[in-house]
C-alpha positions in Angstrom: -0.2 -0.3 0.2 1.0 3.8 -0.6 0.0 6.8 1.5 -1.8 9.3 -0.3 0.8 11.9 -0.1 3.3 9.3 -1.9 0.5 8.6 -4.4 0.1 12.1 -5.5 3.9 12.5 -5.6 3.9 9.6 -7.9 1.3 11.2 -10.2 3.0 14.3 -10.7 6.1 12.6 -11.4 4.7 10.2 -13.9 2.7 12.7 -15.3 6.1 14.6 -15.9 8.4 12.0 -17.7 5.5 9.6 -19.5 6.5 6.1 -20.1 9.7 5.2 -21.6 9.5 1.6 -22.7 13.2 0.7 -22.8 15.4 -1.5 -25.2 13.9 -5.1 -23.7 10.6 -4.6 -25.7 11.9 -5.8 -28.6 12.0 -9.3 -27.0 8.2 -10.0 -26.9 5.4 -9.3 -29.3 2.0 -8.7 -28.3 0.4 -6.1 -31.1 -2.8 -6.7 -31.8 -4.2 -5.6 -35.2 -7.5 -6.1 -37.1 -6.9 -9.0 -39.6 -10.7 -10.3 -39.7 -13.7 -11.4 -38.1 -13.9 -14.6 -36.0 -17.3 -15.9 -34.8 -18.2 -17.8 -31.3 -20.9 -19.3 -29.6 -21.2 -18.4 -26.0 -23.5 -20.7 -24.1 -24.5 -20.5 -20.4 -26.2 -23.7 -18.4 -27.6 -22.5 -15.6 -29.3 -24.7 -13.0 -29.5 -22.6 -10.0 -30.0 -24.3 -6.4 -31.1 -23.3 -2.8 -34.6 -22.7 -3.9 -33.8 -20.0 -6.7 -36.9 -18.8 -8.6 -35.5 -16.2 -10.6 -32.5 -15.6 -12.8 -30.7 -13.2 -15.0 -28.0 -14.2 -17.8 -25.8 -11.2 -19.4 -26.2 -11.4 -22.9 -23.1 -10.4 -25.4 -25.3 -8.3 -27.5 -22.9 -5.2 -27.0 -22.5 -3.7 -30.7 -19.8 -2.0 -31.8 -19.3 -1.8 -35.7 -15.4 -1.8 -35.6 -14.7 -4.8 -33.4 -18.4 -6.8 -32.2 -21.1 -7.9 -33.9 -23.9 -9.7 -31.9 -25.7 -12.4 -33.8 -28.9 -14.9 -32.7 -29.8 -15.6 -29.0 -31.5 -18.8 -28.3 -32.7 -20.7 -25.2 -34.5 -23.5 -23.9 -35.5 -24.9 -20.6 -38.6 -25.2 -18.0 -39.0 -21.7 -17.0 -42.1 -20.1 -16.5 -40.9 -16.9 -18.1 -37.9 -16.6 -20.1 -37.4 -13.2 -22.0 -35.1 -10.7 -23.6 -34.9 -7.6 -21.3 -33.0 -4.4 -22.0 -31.7 -2.2 -19.3 -33.2 1.6 -20.8 -30.1 3.5 -19.0 -27.1 1.4 -20.4 -28.7 -0.8 -23.1 -27.4 -3.9 -21.2 -29.3 -6.8 -22.4 -30.1 -10.1 -20.3 -32.1 -13.0 -20.6 -34.9 -12.6 -17.5 -35.8 -16.0 -16.5 -38.6 -16.9 -13.8 -39.7 -20.5 -12.8 -42.7 -21.7 -10.9 -42.4 -22.3 -7.2 -43.0 -25.8 -7.2 -40.3 -26.3 -10.2 -38.1 -29.3 -8.8 -34.7 -28.5 -11.0 -35.0 -25.2 -12.5 -32.9 -24.9 -15.9 -32.2 -22.9 -18.8 -29.7 -22.8 -21.3 -28.8 -20.1 -23.5 -26.9 -19.9 -26.4 -25.5 -16.6 -28.2 -23.4 -16.0 -31.6 -21.2 -13.2 -31.6 -18.3 -12.0 -34.1 -15.1 -10.3 -32.6 -12.4 -9.0 -34.1 -8.9 -7.2 -32.9 -9.0 -3.6 -32.3 -5.9 -0.9 -32.8 -6.2 2.6 -32.5 -4.6 5.3 -34.8 -4.7 8.3 -32.5 -6.7 11.4 -34.2 -7.0 9.9 -37.6 -10.4 9.1 -37.4 -11.6 12.1 -39.0 -15.4 10.0 -39.7 -15.6 9.9 -36.1 -18.9 12.1 -35.4 -18.4 13.8 -32.2 -19.8 12.2 -28.8 -23.8 13.4 -28.1 -24.6 14.9 -25.4 -26.6 12.8 -23.4 -23.8 9.9 -24.0 -21.1 12.5 -22.9 -23.1 13.2 -19.8 -23.9 9.7 -18.9 -20.2 8.7 -19.2 -18.8 11.6 -17.3 -21.5 11.2 -14.6 -20.7 9.6 -11.0 -21.9 6.3 -9.9 -22.0 4.9 -6.5 -18.6 3.3 -6.7 -17.1 5.8 -8.9 -17.5 9.2 -7.6 -15.6 12.3 -9.6 -14.9 14.4 -7.0 -13.2 14.7 -3.8 -9.7 12.6 -3.6 -10.4 10.8 -6.7 -10.7 14.2 -8.8 -7.3 15.3 -6.7 -5.7 12.6 -7.5 -6.4 12.8 -11.3 -5.6 16.2 -11.3 -2.3 15.8 -9.8 -1.5 13.2 -12.5 -2.5 15.3 -15.5 -0.9 18.3 -14.5 1.0 19.7 -17.2 -0.5 17.6 -19.6 -2.1 19.0 -22.7 -4.9 17.4 -24.6 -7.2 14.8 -23.7 -4.6 12.1 -25.3 -1.7 13.1 -23.1 -4.2 13.2 -20.1 -5.6 9.8 -20.9 -2.2 8.1 -21.6 -0.7 9.6 -17.8 -3.9 8.2 -16.2 -3.2 4.9 -17.8 0.4 5.1 -16.9 -0.1 6.0 -13.1 -2.7 3.1 -12.8 -0.1 0.6 -14.4 2.8 2.2 -12.1 0.9 2.3 -8.7 -1.9 -0.7 -8.3 -1.2 -4.3 -8.1 -3.4 -7.4 -8.8 -4.2 -9.3 -6.0 -5.2 -13.1 -6.4 -7.2 -13.1 -3.5 -9.7 -10.7 -4.7 -12.9 -12.3 -4.9 -14.1 -12.3 -8.8 -13.1 -9.3 -10.6 -13.3 -7.2 -7.7 -16.0 -4.5 -7.1 -14.6 -1.1 -8.1 -14.9 0.6 -4.8 -12.3 3.6 -6.1 -13.2 6.2 -3.2 -11.9 3.4 -0.6 -9.0 2.3 -2.9 -7.7 5.8 -3.0 -8.3 7.0 0.8 -6.9 3.8 2.3 -3.9 3.9 -0.5 -4.9 0.1 -1.2 -4.8 0.2 -5.0 -5.1 -3.5 -5.0 -7.9 -5.9 -6.8 -8.7 -7.0 -10.1 -10.2 -5.7 -13.2 -13.2 -4.5 -12.2 -11.2 -2.3 -9.5 -8.4 -1.1 -11.1 -9.8 -0.1 -14.7 -12.7 1.3 -12.4 -10.1 3.5 -11.2 -9.1 4.4 -14.3 -12.6 5.2 -15.6 -13.2 7.1 -12.5 -10.4 9.3 -12.5 -10.8 10.0 -16.3 -14.4 11.1 -15.8 -13.5 13.3 -12.7 -11.1 15.3 -15.4 -13.7 15.5 -18.0 -12.8 12.4 -19.9 -15.8 10.3 -20.9 -14.9 6.8 -20.1 -16.4 3.8 -19.1 -16.2 0.1 -17.9 -16.6 -2.7 -20.5 -17.9 -5.9 -18.8 -16.9 -9.4 -20.8 -15.7 -12.8 -20.9 -12.3 -14.2 -22.5 -13.5 -16.8 -25.0 -10.2 -18.0 -26.7 -6.4 -18.1 -25.8 -4.1 -15.1 -27.0 -2.8 -15.3 -30.5 0.3 -13.9 -29.1 0.8 -17.1 -26.5 0.3 -14.9 -23.5 -1.3 -17.1 -21.1 -2.6 -14.6 -18.8 -4.4 -12.6 -21.4 -6.7 -15.5 -22.7 -8.9 -18.4 -21.8 -7.4 -21.9 -20.9 -10.2 -24.0 -22.4 -13.9 -23.8 -23.5 -15.1 -23.7 -20.1 -15.1 -19.9 -19.3 -17.0 -19.8 -15.6 -14.5 -18.1 -14.2 -13.2 -15.9 -17.6 -14.9 -12.8 -17.1 -12.9 -9.8 -17.7 -13.6 -5.8 -17.3 -12.1 -4.1 -19.8 -12.3 0.1 -20.1 -12.4 2.7 -22.9 -11.8 6.4 -22.9 -13.6 8.9 -25.4 -10.9 10.8 -27.5 -11.6 13.5 -30.2 -10.5 12.8 -33.6 -10.1 9.3 -32.6 -13.4 8.2 -30.7 -14.1 5.3 -28.1 -10.3 4.1 -27.5 -9.4 0.6 -25.7 -7.8 0.9 -22.2 -6.5 -2.2 -19.9 -4.0 -1.3 -17.2 -5.6 -4.2 -15.4 -4.2 -6.4 -18.1 -0.9 -5.2 -17.8 -0.9 -5.9 -14.1 -2.2 -9.1 -14.9 0.7 -9.7 -17.3 3.1 -9.0 -14.2 1.4 -10.8 -11.9 0.2 -14.3 -13.6 2.4 -14.8 -17.1 5.0 -17.4 -16.6 7.3 -17.7 -14.9 5.0 -15.0 -12.5 6.0 -12.0 -10.5 7.5 -10.4 -13.6 9.6 -7.0 -13.4 8.0 -3.9 -15.0 10.8 -4.0 -17.4 10.4 -7.4 -18.3 9.7 -7.8 -22.2 6.2 -9.1 -21.8 5.3 -6.2 -19.7 6.7 -4.1 -22.0 5.1 -5.2 -24.9 1.6 -5.6 -23.3 2.2 -2.2 -21.6 2.8 -0.6 -24.9 -0.6 -2.2 -26.5 -3.0 -2.2 -23.8 -3.3 1.6 -24.5 -5.3 1.5 -27.7 -5.7 -1.9 -28.7 -6.9 -5.3 -27.5 -7.2 -8.7 -28.6 -10.7 -10.1 -30.3 -10.5 -13.2 -28.0 -12.8 -11.7 -25.5 -16.6 -10.8 -25.6 -18.5 -7.6 -24.5 -21.5 -8.0 -22.5 -22.5 -4.5 -21.6 -21.5 -0.8 -20.0 -23.6 -1.0 -17.3 -22.9 0.3 -13.6 -25.4 0.2 -10.7 -27.9 -2.0 -12.5 -31.2 -2.8 -11.0 -32.2 -6.3 -12.1 -35.6 -6.1 -13.6 -38.0 -8.0 -11.7 -35.7 -8.1 -8.5 -36.8 -7.1 -5.1 -32.8 -6.8 -4.3 -30.8 -3.3 -4.2 -28.8 -2.5 -7.6 -25.5 -4.5 -8.5 -22.5 -2.8 -9.5 -22.3 -4.3 -12.7 -23.6 -7.5 -14.4 -21.0 -9.7 -16.0 -22.0 -13.1 -14.1 -25.1 -15.0 -14.3 -27.4 -13.8 -11.3 -30.2 -15.8 -9.6 -32.7 -15.0 -6.6 -34.4 -17.2 -3.6 -36.5 -15.8 -1.1 -33.6 -14.4 1.1 -31.6 -12.8 -2.0 -29.2 -13.3 -4.4 -26.9 -16.5 -4.8 -23.3 -15.9 -4.5 -22.5 -15.2 -8.7 -18.9 -16.0 -7.9 -19.1 -19.8 -6.9 -20.3 -21.3 -10.4 -20.2 -25.1 -8.9 -22.5 -24.1 -6.0 -24.8 -21.7 -7.5 -24.8 -23.7 -10.2 -23.7 -22.5 -13.7 -21.1 -23.4 -16.4 -20.2 -21.0 -19.0 -18.8 -22.5 -22.4 -17.2 -20.8 -25.4 -16.7 -22.4 -28.9 -15.4 -20.9 -31.8 -17.0 -21.4 -35.0 -14.5 -22.3 -38.3 -15.5 -22.1 -42.0 
């Protein structure tokens, strides 16, 4: 952990110096570029335990013309109600399911097709990108329950970008700071929660993707850069043989991953994933890599402005109220959810819950 004074000093120093990759970067390759669409089938088999009578399964129907195109969604099971619903604020789609109270073995199987491809940003060269609309800009600048944009969050972000001119320089300074000052905590449950105010207040800048990338998003919003978390799941191995940055098998029940985007003028929505840099540091063999390790350097260079198409996006929703649920809003919808009379089941424990997620690539 670091204290707030050291944190702000680090922000000023990194903002002033920027990232110098060093000579070692040439020894490792991680450079996603668009090179054709890939097709996947993402399937969810959900059989909730403990008397659950309701469930909500996130659907990979997020659409982005240049990197994700959703396809057909089908389902079968013994539910009394099964319907696609859409969150009105963020557009997050899910399958809402209800079973009869006397249903002995509730079950639903969902299958969704989706096409993805790699992304690589050409900064400032997307002259055809229309400006962000006022409503979308305000949505992606707004504070949420776990992402405040004032107080310590804003103070920290302002120190990091001091002296940086333009949105690209500021966005990059925030990225470098998160990479340099956070770390991935293997003991964090699931993908984390994203309580960034607590992270900054305590100086405990650890967690997983929903924590570290949320820290980036919250700080970006606090200085006027529209940004958003993008919640999804890894569906295939990395084409660059980075073990930490891909799915290890067709069973992806624990392969959820939150990424981030920041809106830059003349560029549009730009991929940003400092959390995956810290994942490479901790988990890429032989593990616990140094910041100047060639693999870390390569990932750090690429993950500001690009990402691999071995990952599928669900939605960009924060503080989501599950339709038909009596429970409070959840921070995000990246895992299947189910509810019984006592409340929501533990979505981070697929074996007890129970659900099984699989991903299969379709070949011509």
